[in-house]
PAZAPA-4460 file (N, C-alpha, C; in steps of 0.05 Angstrom, whole numbers, plus 32768, in hexadecimal, padded with zeros to 4 digits):
% residues 118
    n_x    n_y    n_z   ca_x   ca_y   ca_z    c_x    c_y    c_z   seq   type   mol
   7D9E   7ED7   811E   7D90   7EEF   8126   7D84   7EEA   8142     1      X     A
   7D86   7EFF   8153   7D78   7EFF   816C   7D65   7F16   816C     2      X     A
   7D4C   7F11   8173   7D38   7F26   8175   7D2C   7F24   8191     3      X     A
   7D2F   7F39   81A1   7D24   7F39   81BC   7D09   7F47   81BC     4      X     A
   7CF4   7F39   81C2   7CD9   7F45   81C1   7CCF   7F4D   81DD     5      X     A
   7CBF   7F61   81DE   7CB3   7F6A   81F7   7C9F   7F55   8200     6      X     A
   7CA3   7F4C   8219   7C93   7F36   8225   7C7D   7F42   8237     7      X     A
   7C68   7F33   823A   7C51   7F3B   824B   7C55   7F33   8268     8      X     A
   7C6D   7F2B   826F   7C72   7F22   828B   7C8F   7F28   8293     9      X     A
   7C93   7F29   82AD   7CAE   7F2D   82B8   7CAD   7F1E   82D3    10      X     A
   7CC4   7F1A   82DF   7CC4   7F0C   82F9   7CB1   7F19   830D    11      X     A
   7C9D   7F0B   8316   7C8A   7F15   8329   7C73   7F25   831D    12      X     A
   7C73   7F29   8302   7C5E   7F38   82F4   7C55   7F28   82DC    13      X     A
   7C3B   7F23   82DB   7C30   7F14   82C3   7C21   7F27   82B0    14      X     A
   7C1F   7F40   82B7   7C0D   7F52   82A8   7C1C   7F6B   829D    15      X     A
   7C34   7F67   8293   7C42   7F7E   8287   7C34   7F87   826E    16      X     A
   7C2E   7FA0   826C   7C1F   7FAB   8256   7C30   7FB6   823F    17      X     A
   7C47   7FC2   8246   7C5A   7FCB   8232   7C74   7FD2   823F    18      X     A
   7C88   7FD4   822F   7CA3   7FDC   8239   7CAA   7FF7   822D    19      X     A
   7CBB   8006   823B   7CC4   801F   8231   7CE3   8020   8236    20      X     A
   7CF1   8028   8221   7D0F   8029   8223   7D18   8045   8221    21      X     A
   7D2C   804C   8232   7D3B   8065   8230   7D58   805F   822C    22      X     A
   7D66   8072   8220   7D82   806D   821A   7D93   8086   821E    23      X     A
   7DAC   8082   8225   7DBF   8098   8227   7DCA   8099   820A    24      X     A
   7DBC   80A8   81FA   7DC0   80A8   81DD   7DDD   80AD   81D4    25      X     A
   7DEB   80BF   81E1   7E07   80C5   81D9   7E19   80AD   81DC    26      X     A
   7E12   809A   81ED   7E23   8083   81F1   7E1A   806A   81E2    27      X     A
   7E01   8069   81DA   7DF6   8050   81CE   7E04   804A   81B3    28      X     A
   7E04   805C   81A0   7E10   8055   8186   7E2E   804F   8188    29      X     A
   7E3E   805E   8197   7E5A   8056   8199   7E5E   803A   81A5    30      X     A
   7E4E   8034   81B9   7E51   8019   81C6   7E47   8003   81B4    31      X     A
   7E32   8008   81A5   7E29   7FF4   8191   7E3F   7FEF   817C    32      X     A
   7E4C   8005   8174   7E62   8002   8161   7E79   7FF2   816D    33      X     A
   7E7F   7FF7   8186   7E94   7FE7   8194   7E8D   7FC9   8195    34      X     A
   7E74   7FC4   819A   7E6C   7FA8   819B   7E70   7F9B   8180    35      X     A
   7E68   7FA9   816B   7E6B   7F9E   814F   7E89   7F9A   8149    36      X     A
   7E9A   7FAD   8151   7EB7   7FAA   814D   7EC2   7F91   815C    37      X     A
   7EBA   7F8D   8175   7EC2   7F75   8184   7EB9   7F5C   8177    38      X     A
   7EA0   7F5C   816C   7E96   7F45   815F   7EA7   7F3E   8146    39      X     A
   7EAE   7F53   8137   7EBE   7F4E   811E   7EDA   7F45   8125    40      X     A
   7EE5   7F4D   813C   7F00   7F44   8144   7EFE   7F27   814D    41      X     A
   7EEA   7F20   815D   7EE7   7F05   8167   7EDF   7EF1   8152    42      X     A
   7ECE   7EFA   813F   7EC5   7EE9   8129   7ECB   7EF7   810F    43      X     A
   7EE4   7EF5   8105   7EED   7F04   80EE   7EDE   7EFE   80D4    44      X     A
   7ED1   7EE8   80D2   7EC2   7EE1   80B9   7EA6   7EEC   80B9    45      X     A
   7E9E   7EFC   80CD   7E83   7F07   80CD   7E7F   7F18   80B4    46      X     A
   7E67   7F17   80A9   7E5F   7F28   8094   7E52   7F41   80A0    47      X     A
   7E39   7F43   809C   7E2A   7F5A   80A7   7E23   7F57   80C4    48      X     A
   7E23   7F6E   80D2   7E1B   7F6F   80EE   7E07   7F86   80F1    49      X     A
   7DF1   7F80   80FE   7DDD   7F95   8103   7DD4   7F92   8121    50      X     A
   7DD5   7FA8   812F   7DCD   7FA8   814B   7DBA   7FC0   814F    51      X     A
   7DA1   7FBB   8156   7D8D   7FD0   8158   7D7E   7FCD   8172    52      X     A
   7D79   7FE3   8180   7D68   7FE3   8198   7D55   7FFA   8197    53      X     A
   7D3C   7FF5   819B   7D28   800A   819B   7D29   801A   81B5    54      X     A
   7D20   8033   81B3   7D1B   8043   81CB   7CFE   804C   81C9    55      X     A
   7CF3   8055   81E0   7CD7   805C   81E1   7CC6   8044   81E8    56      X     A
   7CAC   8046   81E3   7C99   8031   81EA   7C9B   801A   81D6    57      X     A
   7C9C   8002   81E1   7C9C   7FE9   81D1   7C85   7FD8   81DA    58      X     A
   7C71   7FD5   81C9   7C5A   7FC5   81D0   7C61   7FA7   81D3    59      X     A
   7C52   7F99   81E3   7C56   7F7C   81E7   7C56   7F6E   81CC    60      X     A
   7C69   7F5C   81C9   7C6B   7F4C   81B0   7C7C   7F58   819B    61      X     A
   7C84   7F71   819D   7C95   7F7E   8189   7CB2   7F7B   8192    62      X     A
   7CC4   7F7C   817E   7CE1   7F7A   8184   7CEB   7F94   8190    63      X     A
   7CFA   7F91   81A5   7D07   7FA8   81B2   7D24   7FAA   81A9    64      X     A
   7D31   7F93   81A4   7D4D   7F92   819D   7D51   7F7C   8188    65      X     A
   7D64   7F81   8175   7D6A   7F6D   8161   7D89   7F6D   815D    66      X     A
   7D94   7F56   815C   7DB1   7F52   8156   7DB2   7F3E   813F    67      X     A
   7DBD   7F47   8128   7DBE   7F36   8111   7DDB   7F34   8107    68      X     A
   7DE4   7F1C   8101   7DFF   7F18   80F6   7DFD   7F05   80DF    69      X     A
   7E10   7F08   80CC   7E12   7EF4   80B7   7E2F   7EEA   80B6    70      X     A
   7E31   7ED1   80AF   7E4B   7EC3   80AF   7E4A   7EAB   809C    71      X     A
   7E61   7EA3   8092   7E61   7E8B   8081   7E58   7E72   8090    72      X     A
   7E5A   7E72   80AA   7E52   7E5B   80BA   7E3F   7E64   80D0    73      X     A
   7E2A   7E54   80D5   7E16   7E5B   80E8   7E20   7E5D   8105    74      X     A
   7E34   7E4D   810C   7E3E   7E4D   8128   7E48   7E69   812F    75      X     A
   7E58   7E75   811E   7E63   7E8F   8123   7E4D   7EA4   8123    76      X     A
   7E39   7EA1   8112   7E23   7EB5   8111   7E13   7EB3   812B    77      X     A
   7E0C   7E9B   8134   7DFD   7E98   814D   7E0E   7EA2   8165    78      X     A
   7E27   7E9A   8167   7E38   7EA2   817E   7E3B   7EC0   817E    79      X     A
   7E40   7ECC   8167   7E45   7EE9   8167   7E2B   7EF9   816E    80      X     A
   7E14   7EEF   8165   7DFB   7EFC   816B   7DF6   7EFA   8189    81      X     A
   7DFC   7EE3   8195   7DF8   7EE0   81B2   7E0B   7EF3   81C1    82      X     A
   7E24   7EF5   81B9   7E37   7F07   81C5   7E2C   7F24   81C2    83      X     A
   7E21   7F2A   81AB   7E17   7F45   81A6   7E01   7F4D   81B9    84      X     A
   7DED   7F3B   81BD   7DD7   7F42   81CF   7DE0   7F42   81EC    85      X     A
   7DF0   7F2F   81F4   7DFA   7F2E   8210   7E0A   7F47   8216    86      X     A
   7E1B   7F4F   8204   7E2C   7F67   8209   7E1B   7F80   8208    87      X     A
   7E08   7F82   81F6   7DF7   7F99   81F5   7DE8   7F9D   8210    88      X     A
   7DDD   7F87   821B   7DCF   7F89   8234   7DE1   7F92   824B    89      X     A
   7DFA   7F8B   824A   7E0D   7F92   8260   7E1B   7FAD   825C    90      X     A
   7E1E   7FB6   8243   7E30   7FCC   823E   7E24   7FE5   8231    91      X     A
   7E0B   7FE3   8229   7DFE   7FFA   821B   7DE9   8006   822E    92      X     A
   7DEB   8021   8232   7DD9   802E   8245   7DBD   8032   823A    93      X     A
   7DAD   801C   823B   7D91   801C   8234   7D82   8010   824B    94      X     A
   7D6D   801E   8254   7D5E   8015   826C   7D41   800F   8264    95      X     A
   7D35   7FFC   8272   7D1A   7FF2   826C   7D08   7FF9   8284    96      X     A
   7CF0   8003   827D   7CDB   8007   8291   7CC3   7FF6   8289    97      X     A
   7CB9   7FE7   829C   7CA2   7FD6   8298   7C89   7FE4   82A3    98      X     A
   7C73   7FE2   8294   7C5A   7FEC   829D   7C46   7FD5   829E    99      X     A
   7C38   7FD2   82B4   7C25   7FBD   82B8   7C0C   7FC9   82C5   100      X     A
   7BF8   7FB8   82C9   7BDE   7FC3   82D3   7BE1   7FD0   82EF   101      X     A
   7BF5   7FC7   82FF   7BF8   7FD2   831A   7C0D   7FE9   831C   102      X     A
   7C19   7FF1   8306   7C2D   8006   8308   7C42   8005   82F2   103      X     A
   7C59   8010   82F8   7C6F   8010   82E6   7C89   8012   82F6   104      X     A
   7C9E   8006   82EA   7CB8   8006   82F8   7CCE   8000   82E3   105      X     A
   7CE6   800A   82E9   7CFD   8004   82D9   7D03   7FE6   82DD   106      X     A
   7D0F   7FDA   82C9   7D14   7FBD   82C8   7D20   7FB2   82E2   107      X     A
   7D19   7F9A   82E8   7D22   7F8D   8301   7D3F   7F85   8300   108      X     A
   7D4B   7F82   82E9   7D66   7F78   82E7   7D7B   7F8E   82E1   109      X     A
   7D76   7FA5   82EC   7D89   7FBB   82E8   7DA5   7FB4   82F1   110      X     A
   7DB9   7FBD   82E2   7DD5   7FB6   82E8   7DE7   7FCD   82E1   111      X     A
   7DFF   7FCD   82EB   7E13   7FE1   82E3   7E1B   7FDC   82C6   112      X     A
   7E20   7FF1   82B8   7E28   7FEE   829C   7E47   7FEA   829B   113      X     A
   7E4F   7FD6   828C   7E6B   7FCF   828A   7E76   7FD9   8270   114      X     A
   7E91   7FD9   826D   7E9E   7FE0   8254   7E9A   7FC9   8240   115      X     A
   7E99   7FCF   8227   7E94   7FBB   8212   7EA9   7FA5   8213   116      X     A
   7EC2   7FAC   8217   7ED7   7F98   8215   7ED8   7F85   822D   117      X     A
   7EC7   7F88   8241   7EC7   7F77   8258   7EB6   7F5F   8252   118      X     A
***
């Protein structure tokens, strides 16, 4: 299981107060489904797969994203969960805005969204 929690810091900022996520909702569920399909193809022995990402305000210390996999062997479970979070961050249109004492801004690591199979 991977659980990504909202942190109170970011590069150059030590006082992040909360995060807020927005999503292109029509694309999120299909892309999460594609990620799960790719995971099952690459690791055919996977049991259950759960990929969840919150939208809206996420207070510091709470989970924003969770990727959970089950497998007869831990190596495949860990590898597939890592693939799931890495691919989600690159291929699913969800954006993060940080709010801190001096202002607010969209995440510093913005990138172009890629196709799931890349």
